[in-house]
C-alpha positions as CSV (number, residue, x, y, z in Angstrom):
1,X,157.0,44.3,110.0
2,X,159.2,47.1,109.5
3,X,162.6,47.8,108.3
4,X,165.7,46.4,108.2
5,X,167.6,43.0,107.0
6,X,165.8,40.0,107.0
7,X,167.2,37.4,109.9
8,X,169.5,35.4,108.8
9,X,168.1,31.9,109.8
10,X,165.8,32.6,107.2
11,X,166.6,30.6,104.0
12,X,164.5,32.7,101.7
13,X,162.9,36.5,101.1
14,X,160.1,35.9,103.9
15,X,157.9,38.7,103.0
16,X,156.3,36.0,100.5
17,X,156.9,32.8,101.8
18,X,155.5,30.0,103.2
19,X,158.7,28.6,105.5
20,X,159.2,24.8,107.0
21,X,157.4,23.3,109.6
22,X,160.2,24.0,112.2
23,X,158.9,27.6,112.2
24,X,155.5,26.9,113.2
25,X,156.9,24.3,115.7
26,X,159.2,26.7,117.5
27,X,156.7,29.8,117.0
28,X,159.5,31.9,115.5
29,X,157.9,35.2,114.3
30,X,158.4,36.9,110.8
31,X,161.5,39.4,110.8
32,X,161.8,42.0,108.7
33,X,161.0,41.8,105.2
34,X,162.8,41.5,102.3
35,X,160.0,41.2,99.8
36,X,159.9,41.3,96.1
37,X,156.4,40.1,95.1
38,X,154.6,39.8,98.7
39,X,150.9,39.1,97.6
40,X,148.0,36.6,98.5
41,X,147.8,34.8,101.8
42,X,145.6,32.5,103.5
43,X,144.1,33.2,107.0
44,X,143.4,30.4,109.6
45,X,141.3,32.6,111.9
46,X,143.8,32.4,114.8
47,X,146.4,34.9,116.1
48,X,148.7,35.1,119.3
49,X,150.1,38.5,118.4
50,X,149.8,41.6,120.7
51,X,148.6,45.0,118.8
52,X,151.7,46.6,117.2
53,X,152.9,50.5,117.6
54,X,150.7,52.2,115.2
55,X,151.6,54.0,112.3
56,X,148.8,56.8,111.8
57,X,147.8,56.8,107.8
58,X,145.8,59.4,105.7
59,X,142.1,58.1,105.8
60,X,139.1,59.6,103.6
61,X,135.6,58.0,103.1
62,X,133.2,55.8,105.0
63,X,133.6,53.0,107.8
64,X,137.1,53.6,108.1
65,X,138.9,53.9,111.4
66,X,142.1,52.4,113.1
67,X,145.6,52.8,112.7
68,X,148.3,50.9,110.6
69,X,150.8,48.8,112.1
70,X,153.8,47.2,110.8
71,X,153.6,43.7,112.4
72,X,156.8,42.1,113.6
73,X,155.0,39.4,115.6
74,X,152.7,37.4,113.2
75,X,153.3,33.7,113.6
76,X,153.7,31.5,110.7
77,X,150.6,29.7,112.0
78,X,148.4,32.8,112.1
79,X,148.9,34.4,108.8
80,X,150.1,31.6,106.1
81,X,151.8,33.9,103.7
82,X,152.2,33.0,99.9
83,X,154.8,30.8,98.3
84,X,157.4,33.3,97.0
85,X,159.0,33.0,93.6
86,X,162.3,32.5,95.2
87,X,161.0,29.3,96.5
88,X,158.9,28.1,94.4
89,X,157.6,30.5,91.7
90,X,154.2,30.8,93.5
91,X,152.4,33.6,95.0
92,X,149.1,32.3,95.7
93,X,147.3,29.6,98.0
94,X,143.7,28.2,99.0
95,X,142.7,25.7,101.4
96,X,141.3,22.6,100.9
97,X,138.3,21.0,101.9
98,X,138.8,18.2,104.8
99,X,142.4,19.2,105.4
100,X,144.1,21.3,107.7
101,X,147.7,20.4,106.6
102,X,147.3,20.9,102.9
103,X,147.1,24.2,100.5
104,X,146.6,23.7,96.7
105,X,148.6,26.6,95.5
106,X,150.0,28.2,92.4
107,X,153.2,27.4,91.8
108,X,155.8,28.2,88.6
109,X,154.0,25.0,86.4
110,X,150.6,25.0,87.8
111,X,148.7,23.8,90.4
112,X,150.2,22.0,93.1
113,X,149.6,20.6,96.9
114,X,152.2,22.0,99.6
115,X,152.1,19.9,102.8
116,X,152.6,22.1,105.8
117,X,153.9,19.9,108.4
118,X,156.2,18.1,105.8
119,X,157.2,21.2,103.5
120,X,156.4,18.5,100.4
121,X,155.4,20.6,97.1
122,X,153.7,17.9,94.8
123,X,152.4,19.1,91.3
124,X,148.7,17.5,90.6
125,X,148.1,19.5,87.2
126,X,150.6,21.5,84.9
127,X,148.7,24.4,83.1
128,X,151.2,24.3,79.8
129,X,151.1,21.5,76.9
130,X,152.3,21.0,73.6
131,X,149.6,23.3,72.1
132,X,151.9,26.1,74.0
133,X,154.9,25.6,72.3
134,X,158.7,25.1,72.8
135,X,159.3,27.4,76.3
136,X,156.4,28.4,77.3
137,X,156.4,26.7,80.6
138,X,159.8,28.0,81.7
139,X,159.1,32.0,80.4
140,X,155.5,31.6,82.4
141,X,154.6,31.6,86.3
142,X,151.4,31.9,88.3
143,X,150.3,35.2,89.9
144,X,147.0,35.6,91.4
145,X,143.9,33.2,92.1
146,X,140.7,32.3,94.0
147,X,138.3,29.5,94.7
148,X,134.8,30.1,93.6
149,X,131.4,29.0,95.8
150,X,131.9,25.1,93.9
151,X,135.2,24.5,95.0
152,X,137.1,25.3,91.6
153,X,140.1,27.1,91.9
154,X,140.9,30.0,89.3
155,X,144.4,30.9,88.6
156,X,146.1,33.4,86.5
157,X,149.3,33.2,85.0
158,X,151.8,35.5,83.3
159,X,155.3,35.7,81.9
160,X,158.0,35.3,84.7
161,X,159.7,38.8,85.3
162,X,163.0,36.9,86.0
163,X,162.3,35.4,82.5
164,X,160.8,38.4,80.2
165,X,158.7,41.7,80.6
166,X,154.9,41.2,80.7
167,X,153.3,40.3,77.2
168,X,149.7,39.1,76.6
169,X,150.2,35.6,77.1
170,X,148.7,35.3,80.4
171,X,145.6,33.0,81.0
172,X,143.1,32.7,83.6
173,X,142.7,28.9,84.4
174,X,140.0,27.2,85.8
175,X,140.7,23.8,88.0
176,X,137.6,21.9,88.5
177,X,137.5,19.6,91.8
178,X,137.6,16.4,89.4
179,X,141.2,18.2,88.1
180,X,139.7,18.8,84.8
181,X,141.3,22.3,83.2
182,X,139.5,25.2,81.3
183,X,141.0,28.2,80.0
184,X,138.6,30.9,80.5
185,X,140.5,34.2,79.4
186,X,143.3,34.6,77.4
187,X,145.6,37.1,76.3
188,X,146.1,38.7,79.9
189,X,149.2,40.8,80.4
190,X,149.3,40.8,84.5
191,X,146.2,39.0,85.9
192,X,145.8,39.5,89.5
193,X,142.5,39.8,91.5
194,X,139.9,37.0,91.0
195,X,136.3,37.2,93.3
196,X,132.8,37.1,93.2
197,X,129.7,38.7,94.4
198,X,127.8,37.6,97.3
199,X,125.3,36.1,95.5
200,X,127.6,34.5,93.0
201,X,126.2,36.1,89.9
202,X,128.7,38.0,89.0
203,X,132.8,37.2,88.8
204,X,135.4,40.1,88.9
205,X,139.0,39.9,87.6
206,X,141.6,42.1,87.1
207,X,144.5,42.9,84.6
208,X,146.8,45.4,85.9
209,X,148.1,46.9,82.9
210,X,144.9,47.9,81.8
211,X,143.9,49.6,84.8
212,X,140.5,48.1,84.9
213,X,138.8,45.6,87.0
214,X,136.4,43.6,84.6
215,X,133.0,42.2,85.7
216,X,131.2,39.2,84.0
217,X,127.9,37.4,84.2
218,X,129.0,34.4,86.5
219,X,126.9,30.9,86.0
220,X,127.7,29.0,89.3
221,X,126.8,25.6,88.4
222,X,128.7,25.1,85.3
223,X,131.4,27.8,86.0
224,X,131.0,29.4,82.8
225,X,131.7,33.3,82.4
226,X,130.1,35.9,79.6
227,X,129.4,39.1,79.2
228,X,132.5,41.2,79.9
229,X,132.2,44.8,81.3
230,X,134.4,47.7,83.1
231,X,133.5,47.8,86.6
232,X,136.1,50.5,87.6
233,X,138.4,52.0,85.5
234,X,141.4,53.6,87.8
235,X,142.1,57.2,86.5
236,X,145.0,57.9,83.8
237,X,146.3,60.5,86.0
238,X,146.3,58.1,89.0
239,X,149.5,56.6,89.8
240,X,149.5,52.9,90.3
241,X,147.6,50.1,88.7
242,X,144.9,48.0,90.4
243,X,146.2,44.6,92.0
244,X,144.4,42.1,94.7
245,X,141.5,42.7,96.5
246,X,139.5,41.6,98.6
247,X,135.6,41.7,99.5
248,X,134.0,42.4,102.7
249,X,130.7,40.9,103.9
250,X,128.5,44.3,102.7
251,X,130.1,43.1,99.3
252,X,132.1,46.1,99.0
253,X,135.6,45.4,97.0
254,X,139.1,46.8,98.9
255,X,141.6,46.6,95.8
256,X,145.0,47.7,96.2
257,X,146.6,50.0,93.9
258,X,150.3,48.8,93.3
259,X,152.3,51.9,92.6
260,X,150.0,54.3,94.3
261,X,150.2,53.2,97.9
262,X,146.7,53.0,98.8
263,X,143.5,50.5,99.2
264,X,140.6,52.1,97.5
265,X,136.9,50.7,98.6
266,X,134.6,50.1,95.9
267,X,130.9,49.9,96.0
268,X,129.2,47.5,94.6
269,X,128.3,49.6,91.9
270,X,132.1,50.8,91.3
271,X,132.3,54.0,93.2
272,X,134.9,55.0,95.3
273,X,133.7,55.2,99.3
274,X,136.9,55.0,101.0
275,X,140.8,55.4,100.9
276,X,143.8,53.9,102.8
277,X,146.9,55.7,102.5
278,X,149.9,53.8,103.2
279,X,153.7,54.5,103.7
280,X,155.0,52.6,100.9
281,X,153.8,52.7,97.1
282,X,154.0,49.1,96.5
283,X,151.2,48.0,97.8
284,X,150.3,44.1,96.3
285,X,146.8,42.6,98.0
286,X,144.8,42.9,101.3
287,X,142.9,40.3,102.9
288,X,140.5,40.2,106.2
289,X,140.9,38.4,109.6
290,X,137.9,39.3,111.5
291,X,137.7,43.1,110.9
292,X,141.0,43.8,110.5
293,X,142.5,44.5,107.0
294,X,146.2,42.8,106.5
295,X,147.5,44.6,103.8
296,X,150.9,43.1,102.2
297,X,153.0,44.7,99.9
298,X,156.3,44.7,97.9
299,X,159.8,46.2,97.5
300,X,160.0,49.5,95.9
301,X,160.9,49.2,92.4
302,X,162.4,52.8,91.8
303,X,164.1,53.4,95.1
304,X,165.8,56.7,93.5
305,X,162.9,58.3,92.3
306,X,160.8,57.3,95.4
307,X,163.0,57.3,98.5
308,X,160.4,57.9,100.8
309,X,158.8,54.5,99.6
310,X,161.6,52.3,100.3
311,X,161.2,52.2,104.2
312,X,158.2,50.2,104.7
313,X,158.5,48.5,101.4
314,X,157.5,44.8,101.8
315,X,155.9,44.9,104.9
316,X,152.7,43.5,106.1
317,X,150.2,46.2,107.3
318,X,147.0,45.7,109.4
319,X,144.2,48.3,109.7
320,X,140.9,47.7,111.9
321,X,138.0,48.6,109.4
322,X,135.0,47.7,111.1
323,X,134.0,45.4,109.0
324,X,134.3,41.7,107.8
325,X,135.4,39.8,105.1
326,X,133.6,37.6,102.8
327,X,134.4,34.0,104.2
328,X,137.0,32.3,101.9
329,X,135.9,29.5,99.6
330,X,138.2,25.9,100.0
331,X,139.5,24.0,97.1
332,X,136.8,20.8,96.8
333,X,139.1,18.0,95.6
334,X,137.2,15.1,94.4
C-alpha cells in the first residue's frame, strides 16, 4: 500500500476491513489505504503477490535484514485484515478450529462469528450486561486480542473514540470454548497486545497509556493469571506507546511503537535487541508470514505537526526478518 486515495469501488476504509466475498472471487487487490485503526489481522499462509519495490528503512540490532515495501498487491485471500470500526466496530480476528470459512472477531458489542463466504456477522457472546450500568455498550468497543493454546479467546475492550476519550473502563475478557465469559483484567485504558511465552507459562499484556508491557504467571489448564510484573517499560523520553505485538519462534517479542514509527524486537528477558524504523509514526501491529514481518499502520493523527508521516500513514509494510513467527492458535469452539 502507498500514498493516495481509496479506490471508489471499496465502500469503507479498506486499511482495516475484511471485505465481501466478491473481492475474493474477482481477485481484487488492496488499494491505497485510508486507514484510521489498521491493526491486527490473520494470515492464512498463502500469497500470490510479487515483491514490492523496496523502501530502505533504518535498521539496528541483530538478525534484521531486508527492505520495507508498500504492498499494493496483497489480495484479500492472502491477508485477512481486521474488521474496521467503520464496518463493524471491530479490529481483531482469529481463526476457528475446523472452519476455513469463519473467523471469530471482536466486534462493537463483543464476540461474533464472521462468515467470509456470505459476509454475515452473528454475535455469539456480548460482553456487557446490567452490572455495567446504562450506556456502557454504546461507549465501548473491542480492541486487540489473541487465542491461547487451550483455544480460549482473550479480548481487550476500551472506550470507543467515536464516543469519548479513553478512560480506565477497559476490560480484558476471556471467552472459553463453551462460551463462558470471564473478566480477567479490569480498569484498563487501551488494552493492546496479548500473547504467551513458548512454554505457555507466562502471558504478556499491553495497556498502551502505561507505556508498559506486563507479564503474568499463566496456568494453561485453568486460564488463570497472577503475579503481574513489568516486562518492558518504554522510556519516558521516547515518542509513542507500545501497541500490538507478535512473537517469533525464538520467543522474542516484536512490538509496534505507535507514535514512534518503529518496531522494537525484545528478548525473552525484556531487552531491546533490534529495531525497525518505518516512514510513518502510527505503527499499530506486526504479524509474521513465513520469515516476513507484515506491519500495519494508521493514519497520522497530527498531520500539521508531523507532515513527513502523512504520506505512508495507513500503509501495510513488509520486512524480511530471517525468523518465523510462533504459530497462531485457533479458537476451539465446542
